[in-house]
Structure formats: C-alpha cells, structure tokens
C-alpha positions as CSV (number, residue, x, y, z in Angstrom):
1,M,-34.1,12.0,-51.5
2,I,-33.5,15.8,-51.5
3,A,-33.7,16.0,-55.3
4,N,-36.7,13.5,-55.5
5,L,-35.0,11.7,-58.4
6,L,-35.1,8.1,-56.9
7,P,-37.5,5.9,-58.9
8,T,-40.4,4.3,-57.0
9,D,-42.8,1.7,-58.1
10,S,-44.8,-1.1,-56.6
11,K,-41.7,-3.2,-55.8
12,H,-39.6,-0.3,-54.6
13,K,-40.7,2.1,-51.9
14,L,-38.9,5.1,-50.6
15,G,-39.1,5.8,-46.9
16,G,-37.5,8.1,-44.3
17,S,-36.8,11.7,-44.4
18,V,-33.9,14.1,-44.8
19,E,-33.7,17.0,-42.4
20,V,-31.2,19.8,-42.1
21,N,-31.5,21.7,-38.8
22,S,-35.0,20.2,-38.3
23,I,-36.1,21.5,-41.7
24,N,-37.6,18.7,-43.8
25,S,-36.4,18.3,-47.4
26,Q,-40.0,18.3,-48.6
27,D,-40.5,21.9,-47.3
28,K,-41.5,23.9,-50.4
29,E,-40.3,27.2,-48.9
30,I,-36.7,26.1,-49.0
31,V,-34.7,26.4,-52.2
32,W,-32.5,23.4,-51.7
33,S,-30.3,24.2,-54.8
34,N,-29.2,27.3,-52.8
35,I,-28.1,25.1,-49.9
36,V,-26.7,22.0,-51.5
37,S,-24.0,22.0,-54.2
38,Y,-22.7,19.2,-56.3
39,V,-19.4,19.1,-58.2
40,D,-19.4,16.5,-61.0
41,Q,-16.2,14.7,-61.9
42,I,-16.4,16.4,-65.3
43,D,-15.1,20.0,-65.5
44,R,-17.8,22.2,-67.0
45,L,-16.0,25.5,-67.4
46,H,-16.0,28.4,-69.9
47,G,-12.7,28.2,-71.7
48,Y,-12.5,31.9,-72.7
49,L,-12.8,33.2,-69.1
50,T,-9.7,33.6,-67.0
51,V,-9.4,31.7,-63.7
52,K,-10.2,34.9,-61.7
53,E,-13.1,35.8,-64.0
54,T,-14.6,32.3,-63.5
55,L,-14.4,32.5,-59.7
56,T,-15.6,36.1,-59.6
57,F,-18.6,35.2,-61.7
58,A,-19.5,32.4,-59.4
59,F,-19.1,34.7,-56.4
60,D,-21.2,37.5,-58.0
61,C,-24.0,35.0,-59.0
62,C,-24.2,33.5,-55.5
63,Y,-23.4,36.4,-53.2
64,G,-24.7,39.3,-55.3
65,G,-21.2,40.8,-55.5
66,T,-21.0,41.6,-51.8
67,H,-19.5,39.8,-48.8
68,S,-22.6,40.6,-46.6
69,G,-24.7,37.6,-45.9
70,P,-28.2,37.0,-44.6
71,F,-27.1,37.4,-41.0
72,T,-24.8,40.4,-41.5
73,P,-25.8,43.2,-39.1
74,V,-27.4,46.2,-40.9
75,G,-26.5,49.8,-40.0
76,D,-23.3,49.1,-38.1
77,P,-20.6,51.4,-39.4
78,D,-17.8,49.1,-38.5
79,V,-19.4,46.1,-40.3
80,D,-20.2,48.3,-43.3
81,K,-16.6,49.5,-43.5
82,L,-15.2,45.9,-43.2
83,R,-17.7,44.7,-45.8
84,K,-16.7,47.5,-48.2
85,E,-13.0,46.7,-47.8
86,L,-13.7,43.0,-48.4
87,D,-15.8,43.8,-51.5
88,D,-13.2,46.3,-52.9
89,D,-10.4,43.7,-52.4
90,G,-12.3,40.7,-53.8
91,W,-11.3,39.0,-50.6
92,L,-13.1,35.7,-50.7
93,V,-12.1,35.0,-54.4
94,D,-8.5,35.9,-53.6
95,V,-8.3,33.7,-50.5
96,I,-9.8,30.8,-52.3
97,M,-7.4,31.2,-55.3
98,R,-4.5,31.3,-52.9
99,G,-5.9,28.3,-51.0
100,V,-6.1,26.1,-54.0
101,G,-2.8,27.3,-55.6
102,L,-4.3,29.2,-58.5
103,K,-3.1,32.7,-57.7
104,R,-0.2,32.5,-60.1
105,V,-2.5,31.6,-63.0
106,E,-5.4,34.0,-62.1
107,D,-5.1,35.8,-65.5
108,T,-4.8,32.7,-67.6
109,F,-7.7,31.4,-69.6
110,V,-9.3,28.3,-68.2
111,G,-9.0,26.8,-71.7
112,N,-10.8,24.3,-73.8
113,D,-10.2,22.4,-77.1
114,K,-10.0,25.8,-79.0
115,V,-7.9,27.9,-76.7
116,R,-4.9,26.9,-74.6
117,G,-5.4,27.4,-70.8
118,V,-4.4,26.0,-67.5
119,S,-3.2,22.5,-67.0
120,G,-5.6,19.6,-66.2
121,G,-4.9,19.6,-62.5
122,E,-5.3,23.3,-62.3
123,K,-8.6,23.0,-64.2
124,K,-9.9,20.6,-61.6
125,R,-8.8,23.1,-58.9
126,V,-10.8,25.8,-60.7
127,T,-13.8,23.6,-60.6
128,V,-13.5,23.0,-56.9
129,A,-12.7,26.7,-56.2
130,E,-15.7,27.8,-58.3
131,M,-18.0,25.8,-56.0
132,M,-16.2,27.2,-52.9
133,C,-17.2,30.7,-54.1
134,T,-20.8,29.8,-53.7
135,R,-22.9,30.2,-50.5
136,S,-23.9,26.5,-50.3
137,Y,-23.8,24.8,-46.9
138,V,-23.7,21.2,-48.1
139,E,-21.0,20.5,-50.7
140,C,-20.8,17.2,-52.5
141,F,-17.8,16.3,-54.7
142,D,-17.9,13.4,-57.0
143,E,-14.5,11.8,-57.7
144,I,-12.7,15.1,-57.6
145,S,-9.3,13.5,-57.2
146,T,-9.2,10.6,-59.6
147,G,-5.5,10.0,-60.1
148,K,-4.5,13.1,-58.1
149,S,-3.7,11.8,-54.6
150,A,-1.7,15.0,-53.7
151,F,-4.8,17.0,-54.4
152,I,-6.7,15.2,-51.6
153,V,-4.2,16.6,-49.0
154,L,-4.8,20.1,-50.4
155,F,-8.5,19.5,-50.5
156,C,-8.7,18.4,-46.8
157,E,-6.7,21.5,-45.9
158,L,-9.3,23.6,-47.7
159,V,-12.1,22.0,-45.7
160,C,-10.5,23.5,-42.6
161,L,-9.9,26.8,-44.4
162,K,-13.5,27.4,-45.6
163,K,-15.4,26.9,-42.3
164,P,-13.7,29.8,-40.4
165,L,-13.9,32.0,-43.6
166,M,-17.7,31.7,-43.9
167,F,-18.7,31.8,-40.2
168,D,-21.2,29.0,-40.7
169,C,-21.4,25.2,-40.5
170,F,-20.6,23.2,-43.6
171,I,-21.0,19.6,-44.6
172,W,-18.6,18.1,-47.0
173,S,-19.2,14.9,-48.9
174,L,-16.4,13.3,-50.9
175,F,-16.6,10.5,-53.3
176,V,-13.0,9.6,-53.9
177,Y,-11.5,6.8,-56.0
178,I,-7.7,6.7,-56.2
C-alpha cells in the first residue's frame, strides 16, 4: 500500500490505510523511500569496492557524511565536539562492520564474477550492513538468511544493537525461509 503497486480493478478493491505515527502513507510531503528500506534476497553490490568503501558510501549518501541527524541540537559545543569525533572515526560504519563480523575483511573487495572478493555469507552480511548504514526507520528484509540459520542469531542480535545506536524507534520486518 505504501508503494501503491497493488493492482486494482472492478473485481479487486483496495481498502484501508497505512499510518506511521499518525502520518498517512498518501501524504505527498513525506518521502517514504527515505523512511522505509527493503533488502532483496539478491545481493546487488559493486564488486570493485571494498567492504568499508561500500558501507561508507551508503552512510555518506544517506547521512551526508555526518553523524548529526534532523534532531541533533545546533550550537551546543559538547554535541559538536562529539559529532566531530564520531565523524573523524567513522564510528557508525565501524560499529556496524564489527557487529556483522566484517571488520577483518574491511579492505577486501566485495567481489563479483570478474574479481575475487569476500565469501557468499560475508557478501550477504555486506548487503545487510549496507542497509543498516542508512537512516531508514522501517527496514524490510526478504529471505536474508536462506540456508544460513546461524546468521539469524547474529541478525537478531543486530536488531538489539541498532536501536540504541540510532536513538530512534525502528521497525524490522523479516521474511525468512530456512
């Protein structure tokens, strides 16, 4: 309903509404693609980027390269100092890499059919970590663990990790087939 992709015709009618914090999904002032993210079961990554470059690129695109958010106080010297330290250290990307177990391969190419890179399981974790580096509040994951039951345990731990990191409320939706 949020994407308005469901077909309707004379035999099929769509009813109801989707609201997030009392904001209707039909509200044209809200850019829903900035709020909701979707991770497909197919890894769509650039093979010639390293793991760290991939995650940093996602962070830079979605956060503008800074750890300050829409509700970060402006003009507070303590907050500015902390934000600068976080920015200089690449804190969020580093914490997510450690959380998904990618820190040891941070300088390895992601890889594709032309260049050797990380393993298949690590590539899946890069895909998940890439989405975690965005500022989305609703994250939907489609079959992220097919055949990787140990990854589910890690993933559930990450759910608990991200909420305190981002100081906001998150909704996680998992479509898992083992």
